[in-house]
N, C-alpha and C positions, 0 to 999 in steps of 0.2 A: 456751631455752624455745620451745615450738612456737607458730607464728603461723598464722592462717588467713586466706586471701584468697578472697573470694567473687566469682565472675563469673557473669553470667546470659546466656542466649541464648533468644530467642523465635522460634517457628516458627508461622506462621498457616496453618491448613489449612481452606480454604473448602469448603463442601458446597453445591452448587447446588440450590436449590429454586425453580424458575422456573415461572410460569404465564403462558400467552399471553392477551393482551387484544386480539384482532384488531379488535374494534369501534372502539377508539380509535386503532388504528394504532401502538400501542406496547405494551410489556409491562413488568410490574414484577417485580423479582427480590428475593426474601427470602433471606438467608443466615445460616447459623449458623457463626460463627467460633470455632474452638477454638484457644486459645493455650496452648502448653505451655512453661512456664518451668523450665529445668533449672539447678539451682545446682551448679556445679562447685567442688569443694573443692581448694584448692592447699595442699599441706603444705610449709611452710618449716622444715626441721629443721637444727639445727647439726651439723657434722661433728665429727671429733676436734679436739682443741685446736689442731692444726697445719694444719687444713684449713678451707676456706671453706664457707659454707652451701650446701646442696643444695636445689634447687627441683624438686619433683615434682608434675606436674599429673595429677589423678586422672580417669579415664574414668568418668563418672557412670552409664554403662549397665551397669557391672559390679555384681554383687551384693556385699554387704558382706564376705563371706568371701573372694571373689576380690579385692576391693579391698585387704584386709589383706595377702594374699600379694603382690599387685602392688606395694604400697608397700614392703614389706619387701625384696623382691627388687631393686627399683630402688635402694633405699638401700644395700643390701649391695654392689651393683655399684660404687657410687662411694666408699663409706666402709669397707667390709670389716667393719663391725660395726653392730648395731642398738642404739641407745641405750636404756637401760632406761626413760627417761622418754617415749619415743615412743608416741603413741597415735593411733588412727584416729578422725577426726571423721566424723559421719554425713553421708550424702548426702541432700539435700533435693530432691524433685521435686514441682512443683505444676502443676495444670492448671486453667485458667480458661475457661469457656464463656460466651460472650455472644451474644445474638441481636440482630440489627439489620436494618433494611431499607435496601437500597441505593437510591441515587437513582433515581427512575423517570424515564421519558423526558420527561414533561411538564416536570419540573424541569430536566432536562438541556437540553431545547430552549430554555428561557427564558434559559439562559446565553449562547447564541449568536444569539438572535433579533435582537438589535440589529445584529449584523454582517450578518445576512441582509437586513435592511431597508436598510442602507447599500449593500450590493451591488446590490440591486434598483433603488435610486434612481440609482446610477451608470449602470447599463445603460440605464435609461429616458432618462437625460440625454443619453448619446451618440447614442442613436437619434433622439430628438426634435430634436437639434441637428445632425443629418446629418453626424456625424463621418465621415471617410473610411473606407469599408469597413464601417461599422456597420450599414447597412441592406442587406438582401440578399433582394430579392423572389424570386429564383430558388430560393434555399435554403428560404425560408419557404413558397413554393408547394409545393416537394417535401415538406416536412415536414407540410404541411396536406393532403397527398394530392391535390393539384391538377395534378400532372404527368401528361403523356401516358403511358398504360400500354399494355402488350402482353402476350402470353401468357407471356413469359419474364421480365418485369421490371416494376417499378413506375415505371421511368423510360423515356425514349425510347431506342430501339435505337441503338447506335453501334459503332464499330470499334476505337477505341483510347482507353484511360482511364488517367489517372495518379492513383493512390491515395496519400493523404497521412495519415499518423498525425498526432496533434495534440500531446499532452503530451510534453515533452522532445524534440520533433521540430521543430514550427513555432516554438518558442521554445527557448532554450538550457537545457540541464540545469543549468548552473552558477547559474541563477537560484534553484535549490533549492526550486521549487514542489513537487516530489515529496517532499522532506524535510518540508515543512510539511504536506502531505497525510497523510504517515505519522503525524504527531502527532494529527491529527484522527481518523484511522482507529483508532489505538491507544486514544484516548479512548472511541470508540464501543465497541470490544471490551471495554474495562474495565468499562463500565456494562452493556452488553448481556449479557455472559457472567459478570458478577460475578467477575472475575479478581482475584487478591490484589494485583497491582501492575502497573505499566506495562511492566516487563520481561517478564512473562508474556504481556501483550497484544502486545508487539512480536514475541515469539517465534512466537506463533500466527499473527499477521498475515503474517510472513515465510513460514511454512509454507504457508498457504493461497494466497499469491501464487505461490509456486513450483509448487504442485500444480495450481492452477486458472487462473492468469493474472490473477485478480481476487480480492481479499479477500472481497468480498460474495458471490461464488459459493461460496467455501469456507464462509461462514456459512450460506448457504441449504442447502448439501448436507449439512452436519454438525449443524445445529441447527434442523431443520425444526419440532421440537416447540415452539419459542419463538415461532413466527409472526412472524419478522423481516420487516419491510416494506422492500424494497430501495429504493423511492422515498424512504422516510423516511431511510434510510441516505445516499442521494445528497444529500438536503437538508442533513443534519447534517455531511456531510463535504465533498464537492466544491463544492456550492453555497455553503457557508459560507466558502470560502477568500477572503481579501481580495485578489483578483487585480489589482484596479486600483491597488494599492500596489506591485505588482511588475512588471506588464506595461505596455507602452505601444505605441502604433502603430509598426510596423516597416516603414518605407518602402523599405528595401533588399530585404527579403523580398517586399514587394508588387511591386517592379519585376521581380524574377526570375519571379514567378508571372505577371505581365502579359506578359512576353516569351514565356513558355511558351504562353500562350493566343494571343497575336498571331501566333505562328509558323504557326498553323492545321495543325499536325502532330499535334495531340492533340484528341480530340473533347470530352473532359470532364475537369475537375479534380474529384476526388471525395474527400471526407473519410472516413477509415476509422479508427474509434477504439473503444477499450474503455470509454470514458466514456459517461455518459448524455447525451442531447441537450442538456439545459440547460447543463451544464458546457461541452460542446463548442462550443456557439454563443456562449457568453459569451467564451471564449478568442479565437475568430477575430474576433469583433466588436471586442474591445479591441485586438487586433493590427492592426485596420484592413484585413482581407483577406477578410471574410465574403462580400462581393459577388462574389468571383472563383470561387467554387465552385458546381458544378451540383447537388450532392446530398451526402448523408451516410449512411453505414452506421455505426450506433452500437450499443452493447450496450443492449438493451432491458430496463431495470430493472423495467419494468411487468409483465414476464412472468417471474415468479419461478420457475415450473416449467420454462420453456423458454429460460432465459438461456444464450446462447452468446457466446464472446468469443475473441479471438486468444490463443494460436496454434491454436485448434481449426480444422481444415480446413473444417468446416461454416460457420464465420464468413466465411471467404474466399469460399466458394461463394455465400453470401448477398450479399456485397459485389459479386461479379461479376454476379449476377442483378439486383440493385437498380440497378446503374449502367447496365444495358442492353447489356452486351457481347454481341455476336452469338455464339450458340452456347454462352454461359456458359463461355468458355475463358480461361485465364490467359495464353495466348501473346501477346495484345495488351495485357497489363496491365503497367504500371509501378507500383512501390511503394516508398515510403520510410518507414522506421520506426527508432526508437532502440533497439528490442529485437531482439537477435540471434536469439532464439527465433522471433520473428514473421517475421523475414527468412528464416530457414531453412524455415519452412512454405511461404512464397511460392515459394521455389526448388523445393521438392519438388512444388509444384503447377504448375511450369513457367511461372511468370510470366516475361515478356520480360526484365525487369531488376528485381531487388530490391536496394535501396540501404540500407545501414546508415549512419545518421548518428550520429557519435560525436565530439564536440568534443575529446575527449582522445586520439583516435587519433594515433599518432606519425608515421607515414610517408605521410600522405595526399597530400603534394605530389609524391611519387615513385612510389607504388604504390597505385593506386586499387582494384585487384582482387587479392584474396588468397583462395586456396582457394574460388574461385568466387563470393565475396561482394564486391560493390562497397561501398567505405567512403569517406565524406567527412566532413570536420570541420564544414562549414557549408554553407548553401545557395548561397553564392557559387561553390562548386565543382561545383554540379549540372551546368552545361553541359559540364563536362569528362568526366562519366560517361555523359551522354545527349546527345552532340552532334547526334545525328540528329533531336532534337526542337527544336533552336534554330536 
C-alpha cells in the first residue's frame, strides 16, 4: 500500500518599501513578506515480494505529467516493474502574503538607550574622579578647534609624527570588541534595510567593509534614498558598546607611550582612526592614555557626503595635514595599525615606517620585517622596530 510523507519548506522574499524621515533623524520601513510553502510528496512504494521498499522524493517544481514519468522511471530503475496499484498523488503549492511594519528606529533606540546611559555615566565618572589618562586638555583643545593653526594644518607645524590606530591596535584583538561591534552593526543593517535575517545582514556588512573600509560608508553610498544618519548609526553601534566591561587602564601601554614621548625624538603622538570621535575618545580615556596624544584624525560621520576613511589615500593626506607635518609629507611619519590594507597604503605613500600589529603573528621574535612590512605582536616589541625613537 502506498504511503505519503509530506515535508514543507518556506522561503521569505522581502520587498523593500522604505521612506525617509529626515526630520526625526531616522526612517521607517514597511515590508511585504511573501512566504511560499511547497509541499513535497514522497512516495513510499513496495517493491516485489523479495525486495525492500523504495523511497522516491518528488521534485515539486515539475508539472504533473513530468512527475508521473519521473516516478515511473525511478521506480523501474530499482524494481524493473511498475506495480498496478501505484498512483501519483497531487503536488500542493501554497503562497501566503502578509504585510507588516518593521521596527522603526525610535523603538530600536529604546532597546539600547539604557546601555547608552550607563556608558555615559561611566565616562563622566572617570573624568570627574581624575582617573589616570582620562582627562586630556590637549586633545580636548584640538577637538574644540582651539589649537594653533597655520596655512597647512589645523595643528601646530612639526617635523615628526607617530600615528596610532585605535581599535584592535591600542587594545588586543583577542578582547573581541570587534566581534561585539559586528553584532551591533548587523542589528542596524537588519532594521535599517529590512533584511530577512541576520545572515543576510552579516553578508552585506562584510561586503561593504571590504569595498569601503567602513560599513556605514557602504550604507551611505548604496542607500542614499533612505536618508541614513551616520551620527545616529554611530550612537546605536559604537557608542552603545559596553566598553567599560571589557577594557581597563593599560599601564604597560602607557609606559611605552610615555617613553616614546620622553625621548624627545618624536614631535607628536597622533590618533588616526576610522571611528567617530566619540568612540575614539571613550576608548583612550578608559585605557588611561588619552592625555598622551596631541591630536586625532577621525572619520567624520557628520559629513555624510564627504566621508573618507582608511585605506583611502585622501584620509592619510588629511592626517598628515591635520597633524602639522611640514610639507604634508609621509617621509617623517610613523604609523601603526592592525589592518594590513591600511599599512600597505601608508607604505605606498612613503611613510617612514608602517607597522602592522598582529597578536597572532608567528615569527615576530625572529623576523620583524617581511616583504617590506614591519610586524609586531604587541606594543612591548615597538622599541625593536623603531629603536631610533627610544
